[in-house]
C-alpha positions as CSV (number, residue, x, y, z in Angstrom):
1,M,-0.4,0.1,-0.1
2,K,1.4,3.5,-1.0
3,N,3.1,5.2,2.0
4,A,2.6,2.2,4.5
5,P,4.7,2.4,7.6
6,S,7.9,0.1,6.9
7,A,11.2,-0.4,8.6
8,N,12.3,2.5,6.1
9,R,9.4,4.2,6.5
10,P,7.7,4.7,10.3
11,A,4.0,6.1,10.6
12,P,4.4,9.7,10.0
13,D,4.2,11.4,13.8
14,W,3.3,15.4,12.3
15,D,2.2,17.0,8.7
16,P,4.7,19.9,8.2
17,T,2.4,21.1,5.5
18,A,-0.7,21.4,7.7
19,P,-2.5,24.1,7.7
20,E,-2.5,24.6,11.4
21,V,1.5,24.4,11.2
22,L,1.9,26.5,8.2
23,R,-0.3,29.3,9.8
24,D,2.4,29.8,12.6
25,Q,5.2,27.6,11.8
26,R,7.1,28.8,15.5
27,A,4.3,27.8,17.2
28,A,3.7,24.8,16.1
29,Y,7.6,23.9,15.8
30,D,7.8,25.0,19.8
31,A,4.8,22.3,20.5
32,M,6.8,19.5,18.6
33,R,9.8,20.2,20.5
34,R,8.3,19.6,23.8
35,R,5.4,16.4,22.4
36,C,8.0,15.1,19.6
37,P,11.7,16.2,19.2
38,V,12.2,13.5,16.8
39,A,9.2,13.4,14.5
40,Y,8.8,11.7,11.2
41,S,6.9,13.1,8.5
42,E,6.9,12.1,4.2
43,F,7.4,15.6,3.5
44,L,11.1,16.3,5.7
45,G,12.2,12.6,6.7
46,W,13.5,12.8,10.3
47,S,12.9,16.5,11.7
48,L,14.8,17.6,14.5
49,F,13.6,20.4,17.0
50,R,15.9,20.1,19.8
51,H,19.3,22.5,20.6
52,E,21.3,19.2,21.1
53,D,20.3,17.2,18.4
54,V,20.7,19.9,15.8
55,L,24.0,20.9,16.9
56,R,25.0,17.2,17.3
57,V,24.4,16.4,13.7
58,L,25.9,19.8,12.5
59,L,29.4,18.8,14.1
60,D,29.5,15.2,13.1
61,H,29.9,15.7,9.3
62,E,31.9,11.8,9.3
63,T,27.9,10.5,10.0
64,F,25.9,13.4,8.6
65,S,25.9,14.0,4.6
66,N,25.4,17.6,3.1
67,A,25.0,16.1,-0.2
68,V,21.0,15.5,-0.3
69,S,20.1,17.5,-3.5
70,R,20.2,16.4,-7.1
71,H,21.8,19.2,-8.5
72,L,25.2,20.5,-7.9
73,S,25.5,22.8,-4.5
74,V,28.3,24.0,-4.7
75,P,29.9,23.8,-1.3
76,N,26.6,23.5,0.5
77,G,25.9,19.9,-0.4
78,M,29.2,18.6,-0.5
79,D,31.2,16.8,1.9
80,P,34.8,16.6,2.8
81,P,37.7,16.8,0.8
82,E,35.3,18.2,-1.7
83,H,33.7,20.7,0.4
84,T,36.8,21.8,2.1
85,A,38.8,22.9,-1.8
86,Y,35.8,24.8,-2.6
87,R,35.2,26.4,0.8
88,R,38.4,27.3,0.9
89,L,37.9,29.2,-2.5
90,I,34.8,31.1,-1.7
91,E,35.8,32.1,2.1
92,P,37.8,35.3,0.7
93,F,35.0,36.8,-1.0
94,F,33.4,37.5,2.5
95,S,36.7,38.8,4.1
96,A,36.6,41.2,6.5
97,E,38.4,43.6,3.7
98,R,35.8,42.9,0.9
99,V,32.7,43.3,3.4
100,A,34.1,46.6,5.1
101,A,34.9,47.9,1.2
102,F,30.9,47.0,0.5
103,E,29.4,49.3,3.5
104,P,29.1,52.4,1.5
105,V,26.9,50.8,-1.2
106,C,25.1,48.8,1.2
107,R,24.6,52.0,3.5
108,E,23.2,53.7,-0.1
109,T,20.9,51.0,-0.4
110,A,19.6,51.4,3.1
111,A,19.2,54.8,2.6
112,N,17.1,55.3,-0.7
113,L,14.8,52.7,0.7
114,T,14.3,54.1,4.1
115,R,14.4,58.3,3.4
116,L,10.9,58.8,2.8
117,L,9.3,56.1,4.9
118,S,7.4,58.6,7.1
119,A,5.9,60.4,4.8
120,R,3.7,58.2,3.4
121,P,0.5,57.6,5.7
122,E,1.0,53.8,5.4
123,V,4.0,51.0,4.6
124,E,3.5,47.4,3.5
125,F,7.2,47.0,4.9
126,I,7.8,42.8,3.1
127,S,7.4,44.2,-0.9
128,A,8.3,48.0,-0.4
129,V,11.5,47.8,1.6
130,A,12.8,44.1,2.7
131,R,12.1,42.5,-0.6
132,P,13.7,45.3,-2.4
133,F,16.5,46.2,0.2
134,A,17.5,42.0,-0.1
135,V,17.9,42.1,-3.7
136,Q,19.1,45.2,-4.5
137,A,22.0,45.0,-1.9
138,Q,22.9,41.2,-3.6
139,C,22.8,42.5,-6.5
140,A,25.1,45.2,-6.0
141,F,27.6,43.1,-4.2
142,L,27.9,40.4,-7.1
143,G,28.5,43.5,-9.4
144,W,24.7,42.8,-11.2
145,P,22.9,45.6,-13.4
146,A,19.2,46.6,-11.5
147,L,17.8,45.4,-14.5
148,L,17.9,41.9,-12.6
149,H,16.2,43.1,-9.5
150,T,12.3,41.8,-10.8
151,P,13.4,39.2,-12.5
152,L,15.4,38.0,-9.2
153,A,12.7,38.5,-7.1
154,Q,10.1,36.7,-8.9
155,W,12.5,33.9,-9.5
156,T,13.4,33.7,-5.6
157,R,9.4,33.7,-5.1
158,K,9.2,30.7,-8.1
159,N,11.5,28.5,-6.2
160,H,10.0,29.3,-2.6
161,E,6.8,27.7,-4.3
162,A,7.8,24.8,-5.8
163,T,9.7,23.7,-2.6
164,L,6.7,24.0,-0.8
165,A,4.6,21.5,-3.1
166,Q,7.7,19.6,-3.7
167,D,7.4,19.9,-7.5
168,R,10.9,18.5,-8.4
169,K,9.9,19.4,-12.3
170,A,9.6,22.9,-11.2
171,M,12.5,23.2,-9.7
172,S,14.5,21.3,-12.2
173,Q,13.2,24.2,-14.6
174,I,13.8,27.1,-12.1
175,A,17.3,26.0,-11.4
176,L,17.8,25.8,-15.3
177,E,16.3,29.0,-15.6
178,F,19.0,30.9,-13.1
179,E,21.9,29.3,-15.1
180,G,20.8,30.9,-17.7
181,I,20.5,34.4,-16.0
182,V,24.6,33.4,-14.8
183,D,25.5,32.4,-18.4
184,D,24.5,35.9,-19.8
185,L,26.2,37.8,-17.0
186,L,29.4,35.5,-17.5
187,E,28.8,35.9,-21.2
188,T,29.0,39.7,-20.9
189,R,32.4,39.7,-18.7
190,L,33.7,37.7,-21.1
191,Q,33.3,39.4,-23.7
192,A,34.5,42.8,-21.8
193,G,37.4,41.0,-21.1
194,A,36.4,41.8,-17.6
195,G,39.7,41.1,-15.0
196,P,38.9,39.4,-11.3
197,E,39.1,42.9,-9.6
198,T,35.7,44.2,-11.9
199,D,33.4,42.5,-9.6
200,L,32.8,39.3,-7.4
201,T,31.3,37.5,-10.5
202,A,34.3,38.0,-12.6
203,A,36.7,37.0,-9.7
204,L,34.6,33.7,-9.9
205,M,35.3,33.4,-13.3
206,H,38.7,33.4,-13.1
207,A,38.9,30.9,-9.3
208,Q,40.9,28.1,-9.4
209,V,39.9,24.8,-7.5
210,W,42.1,21.7,-8.5
211,D,44.1,23.2,-10.4
212,R,42.0,24.1,-13.1
213,P,39.0,27.3,-13.7
214,L,35.7,26.9,-12.0
215,S,33.0,25.7,-14.9
216,N,30.2,27.9,-15.5
217,E,28.3,24.9,-13.7
218,E,30.0,25.6,-11.0
219,I,29.8,29.5,-10.9
220,A,26.3,28.8,-11.0
221,S,26.0,26.8,-8.5
222,I,27.7,29.1,-6.1
223,L,25.6,32.2,-7.1
224,R,22.7,30.5,-6.7
225,N,23.0,29.4,-3.4
226,W,24.5,32.9,-2.5
227,T,21.8,34.3,-3.8
228,V,18.5,31.3,-2.8
229,G,20.3,32.2,1.1
230,E,21.4,35.9,1.0
231,I,18.1,37.1,-0.5
232,G,15.7,34.9,1.3
233,T,17.1,35.2,4.7
234,I,18.0,39.2,4.9
235,A,13.9,39.5,3.3
236,A,12.7,38.0,5.9
237,A,15.3,39.6,8.8
238,T,14.9,42.9,8.1
239,G,11.0,42.0,8.1
240,I,11.6,40.3,11.9
241,L,13.4,42.9,12.6
242,T,11.5,46.1,11.8
243,E,8.0,44.0,13.4
244,F,9.9,43.2,16.8
245,L,10.9,47.2,17.1
246,A,6.9,48.1,16.4
247,T,5.9,45.8,18.8
248,Q,8.2,46.4,21.5
249,P,8.6,49.8,21.7
250,E,11.2,49.3,24.8
251,V,13.6,47.7,23.0
252,Q,13.3,50.4,20.3
253,A,14.1,52.9,22.6
254,Q,17.0,51.3,23.5
255,L,18.1,50.4,20.2
256,R,17.7,54.2,19.1
257,A,19.5,55.7,21.9
258,D,22.7,53.4,21.5
259,H,23.1,51.9,18.1
260,R,26.2,50.2,19.3
261,L,23.9,47.4,20.8
262,L,22.1,46.6,17.2
263,P,25.0,43.6,16.1
264,A,24.0,41.8,19.6
265,A,20.4,43.1,19.7
266,I,19.9,41.8,16.3
267,E,21.3,37.8,16.9
268,E,18.9,38.1,19.5
269,I,15.6,39.0,18.1
270,L,16.8,36.3,15.0
271,R,17.3,34.1,17.7
272,I,13.6,34.7,18.8
273,H,11.8,34.7,15.7
274,G,14.6,32.7,12.7
275,P,15.0,33.6,9.4
276,L,15.7,30.4,8.0
277,V,13.5,27.6,8.8
278,A,15.5,24.5,8.0
279,N,18.2,23.0,6.4
280,R,19.0,18.8,5.0
281,R,21.0,16.2,5.9
282,I,21.4,12.7,5.2
283,A,22.6,9.8,7.6
284,K,25.5,8.1,6.2
285,R,25.0,5.4,8.8
286,P,22.7,3.9,11.2
287,V,22.1,5.9,13.9
288,Q,20.0,7.0,16.8
289,I,18.7,10.0,18.0
290,G,16.7,11.4,20.4
291,G,15.6,6.7,21.0
292,R,14.6,7.4,17.0
293,Q,16.3,4.6,14.9
294,I,17.4,6.7,11.8
295,N,18.4,4.5,9.0
296,A,21.3,4.9,6.2
297,G,19.9,7.3,3.7
298,G,17.6,8.7,6.0
299,R,16.5,12.3,5.4
300,I,17.0,14.6,7.9
301,T,15.8,18.1,8.8
302,L,17.1,20.4,11.3
303,M,14.4,22.7,12.2
304,W,16.4,26.1,13.1
305,I,13.5,28.2,14.6
306,S,12.8,25.6,16.6
307,A,16.6,24.7,17.9
308,N,16.7,28.6,18.7
309,R,14.2,28.8,20.9
310,D,14.6,25.5,23.3
311,E,14.2,26.2,26.6
312,A,16.6,23.7,27.8
313,V,19.7,26.5,26.6
314,F,18.0,29.2,26.4
315,V,15.6,30.6,29.5
316,A,12.4,32.0,28.7
317,P,12.8,31.8,25.4
318,D,10.8,34.8,24.1
319,A,12.5,36.9,26.3
320,F,14.7,39.2,25.0
321,R,17.8,39.1,26.5
322,L,21.3,40.8,25.4
323,D,23.4,38.7,28.0
324,R,22.8,35.1,26.6
325,D,26.0,33.4,25.7
326,P,26.1,34.2,22.2
327,S,27.9,30.6,20.8
328,L,24.3,29.0,21.9
329,N,22.9,30.7,19.0
330,L,22.7,28.9,15.7
331,L,21.3,31.6,13.7
332,W,24.7,31.1,10.9
333,G,24.8,27.2,12.0
334,A,27.7,25.5,13.0
335,G,30.7,23.1,12.3
336,I,32.3,22.9,8.6
337,H,29.0,23.9,7.5
338,V,28.3,27.7,9.3
339,C,27.2,29.9,6.9
340,P,30.2,31.5,5.0
341,G,28.1,35.0,4.3
342,A,27.3,35.5,7.6
343,P,30.0,38.8,7.8
344,L,28.0,39.7,5.4
345,A,24.6,39.4,6.8
346,R,25.6,40.8,9.9
347,L,26.8,43.7,7.9
348,E,24.0,44.3,5.9
349,L,21.7,44.1,8.8
350,R,23.6,46.5,10.9
351,V,23.7,48.9,8.1
352,F,20.1,48.5,7.3
353,M,18.6,49.0,10.8
354,E,21.2,51.8,11.6
355,E,19.9,53.6,8.6
356,L,16.1,53.0,9.9
357,L,16.2,53.9,12.9
358,G,18.6,57.3,12.1
359,R,15.6,58.6,9.6
360,T,12.7,57.8,11.8
361,T,11.3,58.2,15.0
362,A,8.8,55.8,15.6
363,I,7.9,52.1,14.0
364,L,4.3,51.3,14.4
365,T,1.8,48.7,13.8
366,V,-1.2,49.5,12.1
367,L,-4.2,49.3,14.3
368,D,-6.5,46.4,12.3
369,K,-4.0,45.4,10.3
370,P,-2.1,42.6,11.6
371,P,0.8,40.9,9.7
372,T,0.3,37.8,7.5
373,L,3.4,35.2,8.5
374,A,4.7,33.5,5.7
375,V,4.9,29.5,5.5
376,Y,7.1,27.2,4.5
377,P,10.0,27.3,3.2
378,A,9.8,30.7,3.7
379,S,9.9,32.6,7.7
380,G,9.2,35.8,9.0
381,F,6.3,37.5,7.0
382,A,4.3,37.3,3.9
383,S,3.2,40.9,4.8
384,L,3.8,43.4,7.2
385,P,2.0,46.4,7.5
386,L,3.4,49.3,9.4
387,Q,3.8,53.3,10.0
388,F,6.4,55.4,10.5
389,R,6.9,58.9,12.0
390,G,9.7,60.9,12.1
391,E,11.7,64.2,10.0
392,E,12.5,62.7,7.1
393,A,16.9,62.7,6.6
394,T,18.2,63.7,3.3
C-alpha cells in the first residue's frame, strides 16, 4: 500500500504542510519540540527540534552528509574533501576587507529605501522595503545590474513555491532558469575581458579549484546558493527585526538611544524569530537520535527556528536578553558548514537598522491590520503593514 509504514518508512508523527503548522510555524515547532522532538514525516523525513540534536548533527559530518540535492550545490551540498576545497575558494569573497568595502554601497541602498518612509501614511514593509533591500544589496555585492532586480525577486518567489509544493520538475526548471541568467552575466564579462578586480562575479570566473578554472555550472551553483540564501534570509530578517521593534517599543527606544547595541540585538531578535526555517542532511550510516532509529540514507531536517528557542538552552526563549551566550545561537549554523556569508549578512542587517532608526522617530503597527506570517520554506512575514514617524533625513 502506498506510503504504508515500514522498516524504512515509519508512520508519520506530524504533517509539516498542515494548515495549522503553516499558519504559525514557530508555535507549531515549539509544540513539536515538547511533544515529539525527533519526528518523522513524508515531507521532511526526520525533523530535529531540539538544540542538542541539531548541534550534534552539525558537528558530525562523518555521520551526517550535506550531499542532499540531485543538483550540483557548491559547496553547501558537498562533504569533505570536496567541500573543503570549494569552501577554501569562496571564503575570501566574504573577508573582512571585502565586506567593509561594500558598506558604503549597502548604506546607500538602505538609505534610498528608508528615506521617505514617514512621508507615507502606511507601508507594506515586505514588498516595499525588505524584499527590495535584499535584492538590491545582493545585486550590488555581486556586481549585477539593476535590470535584474525584478527577475531575481520573481525567481526567488517561484523557488519558494516549488519547494513547498515539492514540485521537482518545477525546481529543475527554476535551476535552469537561474543558470541562464548566470550564463548571460558570464558572457558579458567574457566579451568585455573583465579581470578579477571588476566585480565578484568576474572574480569567480578567474578562480581555480583542483588547479583548474571553475566551470560555468559550478559558478552558477555558487551564485544560486548565495542568492537563494542571501535574498530570502535578508528579506525575512529585515521584516522580523522591524516588526519586533514595532511591537516592543521599549526595545526600540533602547536601540535608538544606542546603536552600538544593534549587532547583539539583531542576533537575539533573530534567535527569537529565526529567518531561516531549516536545512537538510542525510544519515551516512544507521544512527539513533533522541531514542529514534534512523537508517542509513535517512533524510534529516534541522529545524533552526525550534533549536534556537529550546528552553533547555535559552531560559524564557521569548524574552529579549542581551546577556545570553552568543556561542549557543545557531542563527548562522555551526561546524564546517557554518554560513560563509554571515559577515556580509551581519553588515547588511546592521547598516539597514542604523539607517531605519536614524531616519525615523517611531515604528508602529497599523491598527486592525495584523501582519501575515510567511509559510514554509520561508520565515518571517508575507505581509507587514507598518507606519513610520519622524523627520525625513536627506
